[in-house]
PyMOL Python script that loads the backbone (N, CA, C, O; Angstrom):
from pymol import cmd

cmd.read_pdbstr("""\
ATOM      1  N   MET A   1     -66.263  62.173  70.597  1.00  0.00           N
ATOM      2  CA  MET A   1     -67.315  61.429  71.247  1.00  0.00           C
ATOM      3  C   MET A   1     -67.301  60.010  70.694  1.00  0.00           C
ATOM      4  O   MET A   1     -67.409  59.829  69.481  1.00  0.00           O
ATOM      5  N   PRO A   2     -67.173  59.016  71.538  1.00  0.00           N
ATOM      6  CA  PRO A   2     -67.134  57.636  71.041  1.00  0.00           C
ATOM      7  C   PRO A   2     -68.503  57.232  70.495  1.00  0.00           C
ATOM      8  O   PRO A   2     -69.547  57.664  70.983  1.00  0.00           O
ATOM      9  N   THR A   3     -68.456  56.396  69.477  1.00  0.00           N
ATOM     10  CA  THR A   3     -69.698  55.882  68.914  1.00  0.00           C
ATOM     11  C   THR A   3     -69.969  54.501  69.485  1.00  0.00           C
ATOM     12  O   THR A   3     -69.126  53.924  70.171  1.00  0.00           O
ATOM     13  N   HIS A   4     -71.132  53.986  69.200  1.00  0.00           N
ATOM     14  CA  HIS A   4     -71.485  52.655  69.711  1.00  0.00           C
ATOM     15  C   HIS A   4     -70.723  51.553  68.995  1.00  0.00           C
ATOM     16  O   HIS A   4     -70.895  50.379  69.324  1.00  0.00           O
ATOM     17  N   TYR A   5     -69.863  51.906  67.998  1.00  0.00           N
ATOM     18  CA  TYR A   5     -69.051  50.901  67.331  1.00  0.00           C
ATOM     19  C   TYR A   5     -67.719  50.692  68.055  1.00  0.00           C
ATOM     20  O   TYR A   5     -67.067  49.665  67.863  1.00  0.00           O
ATOM     21  N   ASP A   6     -67.313  51.650  68.881  1.00  0.00           N
ATOM     22  CA  ASP A   6     -66.010  51.588  69.529  1.00  0.00           C
ATOM     23  C   ASP A   6     -66.031  50.568  70.661  1.00  0.00           C
ATOM     24  O   ASP A   6     -66.717  50.745  71.668  1.00  0.00           O
ATOM     25  N   THR A   7     -65.270  49.503  70.475  1.00  0.00           N
ATOM     26  CA  THR A   7     -65.135  48.484  71.516  1.00  0.00           C
ATOM     27  C   THR A   7     -63.704  47.976  71.470  1.00  0.00           C
ATOM     28  O   THR A   7     -62.935  48.365  70.591  1.00  0.00           O
ATOM     29  N   ASN A   8     -63.355  47.146  72.370  1.00  0.00           N
ATOM     30  CA  ASN A   8     -62.030  46.544  72.351  1.00  0.00           C
ATOM     31  C   ASN A   8     -62.058  45.143  71.744  1.00  0.00           C
ATOM     32  O   ASN A   8     -61.099  44.386  71.899  1.00  0.00           O
ATOM     33  N   LYS A   9     -63.146  44.790  71.056  1.00  0.00           N
ATOM     34  CA  LYS A   9     -63.259  43.472  70.446  1.00  0.00           C
ATOM     35  C   LYS A   9     -62.594  43.475  69.073  1.00  0.00           C
ATOM     36  O   LYS A   9     -62.580  44.499  68.390  1.00  0.00           O
ATOM     37  N   PRO A  10     -62.040  42.324  68.664  1.00  0.00           N
ATOM     38  CA  PRO A  10     -61.451  42.251  67.325  1.00  0.00           C
ATOM     39  C   PRO A  10     -62.541  42.318  66.261  1.00  0.00           C
ATOM     40  O   PRO A  10     -63.720  42.122  66.556  1.00  0.00           O
ATOM     41  N   TYR A  11     -62.139  42.595  65.025  1.00  0.00           N
ATOM     42  CA  TYR A  11     -63.098  42.728  63.935  1.00  0.00           C
ATOM     43  C   TYR A  11     -63.911  41.464  63.719  1.00  0.00           C
ATOM     44  O   TYR A  11     -65.067  41.547  63.306  1.00  0.00           O
ATOM     45  N   ASP A  12     -63.347  40.311  63.983  1.00  0.00           N
ATOM     46  CA  ASP A  12     -64.093  39.074  63.778  1.00  0.00           C
ATOM     47  C   ASP A  12     -64.759  38.601  65.059  1.00  0.00           C
ATOM     48  O   ASP A  12     -65.017  37.407  65.213  1.00  0.00           O
ATOM     49  N   GLY A  13     -65.038  39.501  65.968  1.00  0.00           N
ATOM     50  CA  GLY A  13     -65.622  39.152  67.252  1.00  0.00           C
ATOM     51  C   GLY A  13     -67.116  38.923  67.223  1.00  0.00           C
ATOM     52  O   GLY A  13     -67.730  38.746  68.276  1.00  0.00           O
ATOM     53  N   GLY A  14     -67.722  38.922  66.040  1.00  0.00           N
ATOM     54  CA  GLY A  14     -69.141  38.656  65.945  1.00  0.00           C
ATOM     55  C   GLY A  14     -70.006  39.892  66.111  1.00  0.00           C
ATOM     56  O   GLY A  14     -71.225  39.777  66.236  1.00  0.00           O
ATOM     57  N   LEU A  15     -69.400  41.075  66.115  1.00  0.00           N
ATOM     58  CA  LEU A  15     -70.185  42.301  66.253  1.00  0.00           C
ATOM     59  C   LEU A  15     -70.952  42.572  64.976  1.00  0.00           C
ATOM     60  O   LEU A  15     -70.502  42.214  63.887  1.00  0.00           O
ATOM     61  N   ARG A  16     -72.102  43.200  65.102  1.00  0.00           N
ATOM     62  CA  ARG A  16     -72.939  43.537  63.955  1.00  0.00           C
ATOM     63  C   ARG A  16     -73.261  45.030  64.009  1.00  0.00           C
ATOM     64  O   ARG A  16     -73.347  45.622  65.084  1.00  0.00           O
ATOM     65  N   TYR A  17     -73.436  45.623  62.833  1.00  0.00           N
ATOM     66  CA  TYR A  17     -73.884  47.002  62.785  1.00  0.00           C
ATOM     67  C   TYR A  17     -75.358  47.049  63.154  1.00  0.00           C
ATOM     68  O   TYR A  17     -76.092  46.100  62.883  1.00  0.00           O
ATOM     69  N   PRO A  18     -75.802  48.145  63.770  1.00  0.00           N
ATOM     70  CA  PRO A  18     -77.230  48.252  64.059  1.00  0.00           C
ATOM     71  C   PRO A  18     -78.019  48.389  62.754  1.00  0.00           C
ATOM     72  O   PRO A  18     -77.465  48.774  61.724  1.00  0.00           O
ATOM     73  N   ASP A  19     -79.310  48.072  62.808  1.00  0.00           N
ATOM     74  CA  ASP A  19     -80.153  48.136  61.604  1.00  0.00           C
ATOM     75  C   ASP A  19     -80.070  49.522  60.981  1.00  0.00           C
ATOM     76  O   ASP A  19     -80.162  50.535  61.673  1.00  0.00           O
ATOM     77  N   GLY A  20     -79.896  49.551  59.662  1.00  0.00           N
ATOM     78  CA  GLY A  20     -79.868  50.809  58.938  1.00  0.00           C
ATOM     79  C   GLY A  20     -78.519  51.486  58.900  1.00  0.00           C
ATOM     80  O   GLY A  20     -78.378  52.508  58.229  1.00  0.00           O
ATOM     81  N   ALA A  21     -77.516  50.962  59.592  1.00  0.00           N
ATOM     82  CA  ALA A  21     -76.210  51.617  59.640  1.00  0.00           C
ATOM     83  C   ALA A  21     -75.488  51.538  58.302  1.00  0.00           C
ATOM     84  O   ALA A  21     -74.631  52.371  58.007  1.00  0.00           O
ATOM     85  N   THR A  22     -75.825  50.550  57.498  1.00  0.00           N
ATOM     86  CA  THR A  22     -75.150  50.402  56.214  1.00  0.00           C
ATOM     87  C   THR A  22     -76.041  50.835  55.059  1.00  0.00           C
ATOM     88  O   THR A  22     -75.767  50.495  53.908  1.00  0.00           O
ATOM     89  N   ALA A  23     -77.102  51.580  55.350  1.00  0.00           N
ATOM     90  CA  ALA A  23     -77.996  52.035  54.287  1.00  0.00           C
ATOM     91  C   ALA A  23     -77.233  52.947  53.338  1.00  0.00           C
ATOM     92  O   ALA A  23     -76.493  53.830  53.771  1.00  0.00           O
ATOM     93  N   GLY A  24     -77.415  52.731  52.061  1.00  0.00           N
ATOM     94  CA  GLY A  24     -76.758  53.562  51.060  1.00  0.00           C
ATOM     95  C   GLY A  24     -75.358  53.109  50.700  1.00  0.00           C
ATOM     96  O   GLY A  24     -74.738  53.690  49.810  1.00  0.00           O
ATOM     97  N   VAL A  25     -74.843  52.089  51.365  1.00  0.00           N
ATOM     98  CA  VAL A  25     -73.510  51.591  51.049  1.00  0.00           C
ATOM     99  C   VAL A  25     -73.623  50.699  49.819  1.00  0.00           C
ATOM    100  O   VAL A  25     -74.413  49.756  49.792  1.00  0.00           O
ATOM    101  N   ARG A  26     -72.825  51.007  48.805  1.00  0.00           N
ATOM    102  CA  ARG A  26     -72.862  50.207  47.578  1.00  0.00           C
ATOM    103  C   ARG A  26     -72.059  48.940  47.765  1.00  0.00           C
ATOM    104  O   ARG A  26     -70.932  48.966  48.260  1.00  0.00           O
ATOM    105  N   LYS A  27     -72.641  47.850  47.370  1.00  0.00           N
ATOM    106  CA  LYS A  27     -71.946  46.573  47.431  1.00  0.00           C
ATOM    107  C   LYS A  27     -71.264  46.335  46.086  1.00  0.00           C
ATOM    108  O   LYS A  27     -71.836  46.653  45.044  1.00  0.00           O
ATOM    109  N   PRO A  28     -70.066  45.786  46.093  1.00  0.00           N
ATOM    110  CA  PRO A  28     -69.398  45.523  44.819  1.00  0.00           C
ATOM    111  C   PRO A  28     -70.133  44.428  44.047  1.00  0.00           C
ATOM    112  O   PRO A  28     -70.735  43.531  44.637  1.00  0.00           O
ATOM    113  N   HIS A  29     -70.072  44.519  42.727  1.00  0.00           N
ATOM    114  CA  HIS A  29     -70.712  43.506  41.901  1.00  0.00           C
ATOM    115  C   HIS A  29     -69.912  42.215  41.966  1.00  0.00           C
ATOM    116  O   HIS A  29     -68.687  42.223  42.085  1.00  0.00           O
ATOM    117  N   MET A  30     -70.626  41.125  41.884  1.00  0.00           N
ATOM    118  CA  MET A  30     -69.950  39.838  41.888  1.00  0.00           C
ATOM    119  C   MET A  30     -69.268  39.629  40.544  1.00  0.00           C
ATOM    120  O   MET A  30     -69.796  40.022  39.504  1.00  0.00           O
ATOM    121  N   LYS A  31     -68.123  39.023  40.570  1.00  0.00           N
ATOM    122  CA  LYS A  31     -67.389  38.743  39.346  1.00  0.00           C
ATOM    123  C   LYS A  31     -67.169  37.247  39.235  1.00  0.00           C
ATOM    124  O   LYS A  31     -66.918  36.557  40.223  1.00  0.00           O
ATOM    125  N   THR A  32     -67.269  36.776  38.030  1.00  0.00           N
ATOM    126  CA  THR A  32     -67.012  35.358  37.827  1.00  0.00           C
ATOM    127  C   THR A  32     -65.509  35.116  37.810  1.00  0.00           C
ATOM    128  O   THR A  32     -64.731  36.001  37.453  1.00  0.00           O
ATOM    129  N   LYS A  33     -65.120  33.939  38.188  1.00  0.00           N
ATOM    130  CA  LYS A  33     -63.703  33.593  38.226  1.00  0.00           C
ATOM    131  C   LYS A  33     -63.297  32.690  37.075  1.00  0.00           C
ATOM    132  O   LYS A  33     -62.162  32.217  37.028  1.00  0.00           O
ATOM    133  N   VAL A  34     -64.209  32.448  36.151  1.00  0.00           N
ATOM    134  CA  VAL A  34     -63.917  31.584  35.017  1.00  0.00           C
ATOM    135  C   VAL A  34     -63.500  32.473  33.854  1.00  0.00           C
ATOM    136  O   VAL A  34     -64.285  33.298  33.386  1.00  0.00           O
ATOM    137  N   ASP A  35     -62.279  32.308  33.391  1.00  0.00           N
ATOM    138  CA  ASP A  35     -61.789  33.090  32.265  1.00  0.00           C
ATOM    139  C   ASP A  35     -61.956  32.256  31.002  1.00  0.00           C
ATOM    140  O   ASP A  35     -61.087  31.458  30.649  1.00  0.00           O
ATOM    141  N   LEU A  36     -63.076  32.453  30.331  1.00  0.00           N
ATOM    142  CA  LEU A  36     -63.379  31.644  29.152  1.00  0.00           C
ATOM    143  C   LEU A  36     -62.590  32.085  27.926  1.00  0.00           C
ATOM    144  O   LEU A  36     -62.451  31.320  26.972  1.00  0.00           O
ATOM    145  N   SER A  37     -62.077  33.302  27.943  1.00  0.00           N
ATOM    146  CA  SER A  37     -61.364  33.794  26.760  1.00  0.00           C
ATOM    147  C   SER A  37     -60.058  33.050  26.518  1.00  0.00           C
ATOM    148  O   SER A  37     -59.559  33.038  25.392  1.00  0.00           O
ATOM    149  N   ASN A  38     -59.500  32.436  27.541  1.00  0.00           N
ATOM    150  CA  ASN A  38     -58.242  31.707  27.399  1.00  0.00           C
ATOM    151  C   ASN A  38     -58.439  30.199  27.294  1.00  0.00           C
ATOM    152  O   ASN A  38     -57.476  29.439  27.392  1.00  0.00           O
ATOM    153  N   LYS A  39     -59.671  29.767  27.096  1.00  0.00           N
ATOM    154  CA  LYS A  39     -59.947  28.324  27.015  1.00  0.00           C
ATOM    155  C   LYS A  39     -60.296  27.946  25.581  1.00  0.00           C
ATOM    156  O   LYS A  39     -60.869  28.738  24.832  1.00  0.00           O
ATOM    157  N   ALA A  40     -59.944  26.738  25.224  1.00  0.00           N
ATOM    158  CA  ALA A  40     -60.299  26.205  23.909  1.00  0.00           C
ATOM    159  C   ALA A  40     -61.794  25.896  23.889  1.00  0.00           C
ATOM    160  O   ALA A  40     -62.421  25.720  24.934  1.00  0.00           O
ATOM    161  N   ASP A  41     -62.349  25.835  22.683  1.00  0.00           N
ATOM    162  CA  ASP A  41     -63.784  25.562  22.545  1.00  0.00           C
ATOM    163  C   ASP A  41     -64.180  24.243  23.206  1.00  0.00           C
ATOM    164  O   ASP A  41     -65.231  24.161  23.843  1.00  0.00           O
ATOM    165  N   ALA A  42     -63.356  23.222  23.061  1.00  0.00           N
ATOM    166  CA  ALA A  42     -63.666  21.917  23.662  1.00  0.00           C
ATOM    167  C   ALA A  42     -63.685  22.009  25.192  1.00  0.00           C
ATOM    168  O   ALA A  42     -64.491  21.346  25.845  1.00  0.00           O
ATOM    169  N   GLU A  43     -62.798  22.829  25.758  1.00  0.00           N
ATOM    170  CA  GLU A  43     -62.782  23.002  27.218  1.00  0.00           C
ATOM    171  C   GLU A  43     -64.047  23.715  27.692  1.00  0.00           C
ATOM    172  O   GLU A  43     -64.570  23.407  28.763  1.00  0.00           O
ATOM    173  N   ILE A  44     -64.533  24.659  26.903  1.00  0.00           N
ATOM    174  CA  ILE A  44     -65.751  25.375  27.270  1.00  0.00           C
ATOM    175  C   ILE A  44     -66.949  24.431  27.245  1.00  0.00           C
ATOM    176  O   ILE A  44     -67.834  24.532  28.096  1.00  0.00           O
ATOM    177  N   VAL A  45     -66.985  23.521  26.285  1.00  0.00           N
ATOM    178  CA  VAL A  45     -68.072  22.539  26.216  1.00  0.00           C
ATOM    179  C   VAL A  45     -68.024  21.628  27.446  1.00  0.00           C
ATOM    180  O   VAL A  45     -69.068  21.283  28.001  1.00  0.00           O
ATOM    181  N   VAL A  46     -66.824  21.237  27.872  1.00  0.00           N
ATOM    182  CA  VAL A  46     -66.689  20.401  29.073  1.00  0.00           C
ATOM    183  C   VAL A  46     -67.194  21.173  30.298  1.00  0.00           C
ATOM    184  O   VAL A  46     -67.922  20.615  31.118  1.00  0.00           O
ATOM    185  N   LEU A  47     -66.815  22.444  30.428  1.00  0.00           N
ATOM    186  CA  LEU A  47     -67.282  23.255  31.559  1.00  0.00           C
ATOM    187  C   LEU A  47     -68.801  23.421  31.521  1.00  0.00           C
ATOM    188  O   LEU A  47     -69.464  23.350  32.557  1.00  0.00           O
ATOM    189  N   ALA A  48     -69.345  23.642  30.335  1.00  0.00           N
ATOM    190  CA  ALA A  48     -70.792  23.805  30.206  1.00  0.00           C
ATOM    191  C   ALA A  48     -71.524  22.514  30.562  1.00  0.00           C
ATOM    192  O   ALA A  48     -72.594  22.551  31.170  1.00  0.00           O
ATOM    193  N   THR A  49     -70.956  21.387  30.191  1.00  0.00           N
ATOM    194  CA  THR A  49     -71.560  20.093  30.540  1.00  0.00           C
ATOM    195  C   THR A  49     -71.538  19.882  32.051  1.00  0.00           C
ATOM    196  O   THR A  49     -72.514  19.407  32.630  1.00  0.00           O
ATOM    197  N   GLN A  50     -70.421  20.238  32.685  1.00  0.00           N
ATOM    198  CA  GLN A  50     -70.340  20.131  34.152  1.00  0.00           C
ATOM    199  C   GLN A  50     -71.350  21.070  34.814  1.00  0.00           C
ATOM    200  O   GLN A  50     -71.972  20.716  35.816  1.00  0.00           O
ATOM    201  N   HIS A  51     -71.507  22.259  34.249  1.00  0.00           N
ATOM    202  CA  HIS A  51     -72.476  23.219  34.776  1.00  0.00           C
ATOM    203  C   HIS A  51     -73.896  22.667  34.654  1.00  0.00           C
ATOM    204  O   HIS A  51     -74.693  22.766  35.587  1.00  0.00           O
ATOM    205  N   GLN A  52     -74.194  22.096  33.517  1.00  0.00           N
ATOM    206  CA  GLN A  52     -75.517  21.517  33.298  1.00  0.00           C
ATOM    207  C   GLN A  52     -75.797  20.393  34.296  1.00  0.00           C
ATOM    208  O   GLN A  52     -76.898  20.297  34.838  1.00  0.00           O
ATOM    209  N   THR A  53     -74.806  19.551  34.533  1.00  0.00           N
ATOM    210  CA  THR A  53     -74.956  18.447  35.490  1.00  0.00           C
ATOM    211  C   THR A  53     -75.183  18.981  36.899  1.00  0.00           C
ATOM    212  O   THR A  53     -76.023  18.461  37.634  1.00  0.00           O
ATOM    213  N   ALA A  54     -74.437  20.017  37.278  1.00  0.00           N
ATOM    214  CA  ALA A  54     -74.573  20.586  38.623  1.00  0.00           C
ATOM    215  C   ALA A  54     -75.919  21.277  38.815  1.00  0.00           C
ATOM    216  O   ALA A  54     -76.467  21.269  39.917  1.00  0.00           O
ATOM    217  N   MET A  55     -76.451  21.869  37.763  1.00  0.00           N
ATOM    218  CA  MET A  55     -77.710  22.607  37.875  1.00  0.00           C
ATOM    219  C   MET A  55     -78.932  21.691  37.833  1.00  0.00           C
ATOM    220  O   MET A  55     -79.986  22.037  38.366  1.00  0.00           O
ATOM    221  N   THR A  56     -78.795  20.538  37.210  1.00  0.00           N
ATOM    222  CA  THR A  56     -79.933  19.621  37.072  1.00  0.00           C
ATOM    223  C   THR A  56     -80.383  19.126  38.443  1.00  0.00           C
ATOM    224  O   THR A  56     -79.617  18.494  39.171  1.00  0.00           O
ATOM    225  N   GLY A  57     -81.612  19.416  38.777  1.00  0.00           N
ATOM    226  CA  GLY A  57     -82.170  18.987  40.053  1.00  0.00           C
ATOM    227  C   GLY A  57     -81.731  19.811  41.252  1.00  0.00           C
ATOM    228  O   GLY A  57     -82.040  19.449  42.388  1.00  0.00           O
ATOM    229  N   ASN A  58     -81.023  20.905  41.032  1.00  0.00           N
ATOM    230  CA  ASN A  58     -80.552  21.743  42.135  1.00  0.00           C
ATOM    231  C   ASN A  58     -81.712  22.592  42.648  1.00  0.00           C
ATOM    232  O   ASN A  58     -82.243  23.430  41.919  1.00  0.00           O
ATOM    233  N   ALA A  59     -82.100  22.376  43.887  1.00  0.00           N
ATOM    234  CA  ALA A  59     -83.239  23.080  44.471  1.00  0.00           C
ATOM    235  C   ALA A  59     -82.987  24.576  44.626  1.00  0.00           C
ATOM    236  O   ALA A  59     -83.939  25.353  44.707  1.00  0.00           O
ATOM    237  N   ASP A  60     -81.727  24.991  44.669  1.00  0.00           N
ATOM    238  CA  ASP A  60     -81.416  26.412  44.805  1.00  0.00           C
ATOM    239  C   ASP A  60     -81.724  27.188  43.523  1.00  0.00           C
ATOM    240  O   ASP A  60     -81.858  28.411  43.555  1.00  0.00           O
ATOM    241  N   PHE A  61     -81.834  26.489  42.409  1.00  0.00           N
ATOM    242  CA  PHE A  61     -82.124  27.117  41.128  1.00  0.00           C
ATOM    243  C   PHE A  61     -83.338  26.432  40.505  1.00  0.00           C
ATOM    244  O   PHE A  61     -83.221  25.685  39.533  1.00  0.00           O
ATOM    245  N   ALA A  62     -84.480  26.699  41.076  1.00  0.00           N
ATOM    246  CA  ALA A  62     -85.708  26.023  40.633  1.00  0.00           C
ATOM    247  C   ALA A  62     -86.115  26.453  39.226  1.00  0.00           C
ATOM    248  O   ALA A  62     -86.633  25.642  38.458  1.00  0.00           O
ATOM    249  N   SER A  63     -85.889  27.713  38.883  1.00  0.00           N
ATOM    250  CA  SER A  63     -86.264  28.197  37.541  1.00  0.00           C
ATOM    251  C   SER A  63     -85.136  29.058  36.983  1.00  0.00           C
ATOM    252  O   SER A  63     -85.242  30.284  36.964  1.00  0.00           O
ATOM    253  N   PRO A  64     -84.052  28.421  36.527  1.00  0.00           N
ATOM    254  CA  PRO A  64     -82.899  29.179  36.035  1.00  0.00           C
ATOM    255  C   PRO A  64     -83.184  29.840  34.686  1.00  0.00           C
ATOM    256  O   PRO A  64     -84.061  29.416  33.933  1.00  0.00           O
ATOM    257  N   LEU A  65     -82.423  30.878  34.413  1.00  0.00           N
ATOM    258  CA  LEU A  65     -82.462  31.530  33.102  1.00  0.00           C
ATOM    259  C   LEU A  65     -81.079  31.452  32.511  1.00  0.00           C
ATOM    260  O   LEU A  65     -80.147  31.947  33.145  1.00  0.00           O
ATOM    261  N   PRO A  66     -80.873  30.884  31.371  1.00  0.00           N
ATOM    262  CA  PRO A  66     -81.857  30.242  30.513  1.00  0.00           C
ATOM    263  C   PRO A  66     -82.351  28.944  31.144  1.00  0.00           C
ATOM    264  O   PRO A  66     -81.731  28.398  32.057  1.00  0.00           O
ATOM    265  N   THR A  67     -83.462  28.475  30.642  1.00  0.00           N
ATOM    266  CA  THR A  67     -84.024  27.240  31.183  1.00  0.00           C
ATOM    267  C   THR A  67     -83.093  26.072  30.868  1.00  0.00           C
ATOM    268  O   THR A  67     -82.236  26.167  29.989  1.00  0.00           O
ATOM    269  N   ALA A  68     -83.268  24.998  31.576  1.00  0.00           N
ATOM    270  CA  ALA A  68     -82.422  23.816  31.372  1.00  0.00           C
ATOM    271  C   ALA A  68     -82.573  23.276  29.959  1.00  0.00           C
ATOM    272  O   ALA A  68     -81.602  22.793  29.376  1.00  0.00           O
ATOM    273  N   VAL A  69     -83.774  23.350  29.401  1.00  0.00           N
ATOM    274  CA  VAL A  69     -84.022  22.862  28.043  1.00  0.00           C
ATOM    275  C   VAL A  69     -83.269  23.730  27.030  1.00  0.00           C
ATOM    276  O   VAL A  69     -82.629  23.208  26.118  1.00  0.00           O
ATOM    277  N   ASP A  70     -83.347  25.055  27.193  1.00  0.00           N
ATOM    278  CA  ASP A  70     -82.649  25.954  26.275  1.00  0.00           C
ATOM    279  C   ASP A  70     -81.138  25.783  26.385  1.00  0.00           C
ATOM    280  O   ASP A  70     -80.435  25.775  25.374  1.00  0.00           O
ATOM    281  N   PHE A  71     -80.644  25.648  27.601  1.00  0.00           N
ATOM    282  CA  PHE A  71     -79.199  25.469  27.808  1.00  0.00           C
ATOM    283  C   PHE A  71     -78.737  24.171  27.156  1.00  0.00           C
ATOM    284  O   PHE A  71     -77.694  24.136  26.503  1.00  0.00           O
ATOM    285  N   ALA A  72     -79.512  23.106  27.332  1.00  0.00           N
ATOM    286  CA  ALA A  72     -79.153  21.816  26.736  1.00  0.00           C
ATOM    287  C   ALA A  72     -79.153  21.896  25.216  1.00  0.00           C
ATOM    288  O   ALA A  72     -78.302  21.285  24.569  1.00  0.00           O
ATOM    289  N   ALA A  73     -80.095  22.640  24.633  1.00  0.00           N
ATOM    290  CA  ALA A  73     -80.153  22.773  23.179  1.00  0.00           C
ATOM    291  C   ALA A  73     -78.915  23.489  22.642  1.00  0.00           C
ATOM    292  O   ALA A  73     -78.338  23.077  21.635  1.00  0.00           O
ATOM    293  N   VAL A  74     -78.516  24.555  23.314  1.00  0.00           N
ATOM    294  CA  VAL A  74     -77.312  25.293  22.883  1.00  0.00           C
ATOM    295  C   VAL A  74     -76.067  24.442  23.084  1.00  0.00           C
ATOM    296  O   VAL A  74     -75.169  24.448  22.242  1.00  0.00           O
ATOM    297  N   LEU A  75     -76.006  23.722  24.178  1.00  0.00           N
ATOM    298  CA  LEU A  75     -74.859  22.851  24.445  1.00  0.00           C
ATOM    299  C   LEU A  75     -74.764  21.735  23.400  1.00  0.00           C
ATOM    300  O   LEU A  75     -73.674  21.418  22.922  1.00  0.00           O
ATOM    301  N   ASP A  76     -75.899  21.147  23.050  1.00  0.00           N
ATOM    302  CA  ASP A  76     -75.904  20.106  22.012  1.00  0.00           C
ATOM    303  C   ASP A  76     -75.456  20.667  20.663  1.00  0.00           C
ATOM    304  O   ASP A  76     -74.705  20.021  19.932  1.00  0.00           O
ATOM    305  N   ALA A  77     -75.924  21.874  20.339  1.00  0.00           N
ATOM    306  CA  ALA A  77     -75.539  22.507  19.071  1.00  0.00           C
ATOM    307  C   ALA A  77     -74.041  22.801  19.051  1.00  0.00           C
ATOM    308  O   ALA A  77     -73.382  22.605  18.029  1.00  0.00           O
ATOM    309  N   ALA A  78     -73.504  23.269  20.174  1.00  0.00           N
ATOM    310  CA  ALA A  78     -72.067  23.549  20.243  1.00  0.00           C
ATOM    311  C   ALA A  78     -71.256  22.271  20.133  1.00  0.00           C
ATOM    312  O   ALA A  78     -70.235  22.242  19.447  1.00  0.00           O
ATOM    313  N   SER A  79     -71.694  21.222  20.795  1.00  0.00           N
ATOM    314  CA  SER A  79     -70.976  19.938  20.725  1.00  0.00           C
ATOM    315  C   SER A  79     -70.997  19.380  19.311  1.00  0.00           C
ATOM    316  O   SER A  79     -69.992  18.852  18.833  1.00  0.00           O
ATOM    317  N   THR A  80     -72.141  19.495  18.640  1.00  0.00           N
ATOM    318  CA  THR A  80     -72.247  19.015  17.258  1.00  0.00           C
ATOM    319  C   THR A  80     -71.366  19.840  16.329  1.00  0.00           C
ATOM    320  O   THR A  80     -70.710  19.291  15.443  1.00  0.00           O
ATOM    321  N   ALA A  81     -71.347  21.138  16.523  1.00  0.00           N
ATOM    322  CA  ALA A  81     -70.521  22.006  15.670  1.00  0.00           C
ATOM    323  C   ALA A  81     -69.036  21.705  15.855  1.00  0.00           C
ATOM    324  O   ALA A  81     -68.271  21.751  14.892  1.00  0.00           O
ATOM    325  N   LEU A  82     -68.631  21.404  17.062  1.00  0.00           N
ATOM    326  CA  LEU A  82     -67.211  21.084  17.299  1.00  0.00           C
ATOM    327  C   LEU A  82     -66.853  19.719  16.731  1.00  0.00           C
ATOM    328  O   LEU A  82     -65.719  19.500  16.305  1.00  0.00           O
ATOM    329  N   ALA A  83     -67.812  18.802  16.722  1.00  0.00           N
ATOM    330  CA  ALA A  83     -67.529  17.449  16.219  1.00  0.00           C
ATOM    331  C   ALA A  83     -67.546  17.385  14.700  1.00  0.00           C
ATOM    332  O   ALA A  83     -67.001  16.451  14.114  1.00  0.00           O
ATOM    333  N   THR A  84     -68.166  18.371  14.057  1.00  0.00           N
ATOM    334  CA  THR A  84     -68.243  18.383  12.604  1.00  0.00           C
ATOM    335  C   THR A  84     -66.940  18.944  12.022  1.00  0.00           C
ATOM    336  O   THR A  84     -66.542  20.060  12.356  1.00  0.00           O
ATOM    337  N   PRO A  85     -66.278  18.173  11.156  1.00  0.00           N
ATOM    338  CA  PRO A  85     -65.053  18.677  10.560  1.00  0.00           C
ATOM    339  C   PRO A  85     -65.329  19.828   9.595  1.00  0.00           C
ATOM    340  O   PRO A  85     -66.368  19.869   8.935  1.00  0.00           O
ATOM    341  N   VAL A  86     -64.406  20.733   9.530  1.00  0.00           N
ATOM    342  CA  VAL A  86     -64.583  21.915   8.664  1.00  0.00           C
ATOM    343  C   VAL A  86     -64.120  21.631   7.269  1.00  0.00           C
ATOM    344  O   VAL A  86     -64.192  22.504   6.404  1.00  0.00           O
TER     345      VAL A  86
END
""", "prot")
cmd.dss("prot")
cmd.show_as("cartoon", "prot")
cmd.util.cbc("prot")
cmd.orient("prot")
C-alpha cells in the first residue's frame, strides 16, 4: 500500500513530512570542527580573541555562557600567562 510519502518528486523537491511524522527520531549531536588539541597555545589565544570579537554585540547571543566579562577575564589571564617567560 503506497504511503503519502510516495511521489515522483526528487528528494530536494521541497516536500515536507506531515506534522508528527518525525516524532521520536533522534537528532545527531552537533560537533565542533575546531581541533584545539593540535594547536599551539598562542593559536588558541588568537582563536579565542576572534571568538570574543565575533560575539561582542551579537544579537543572536544576548546572554552567552560564560558571560562576556568572564570570557574576557580568562582570555586576559591566558594571554598574560603566555607572555610571561618561564
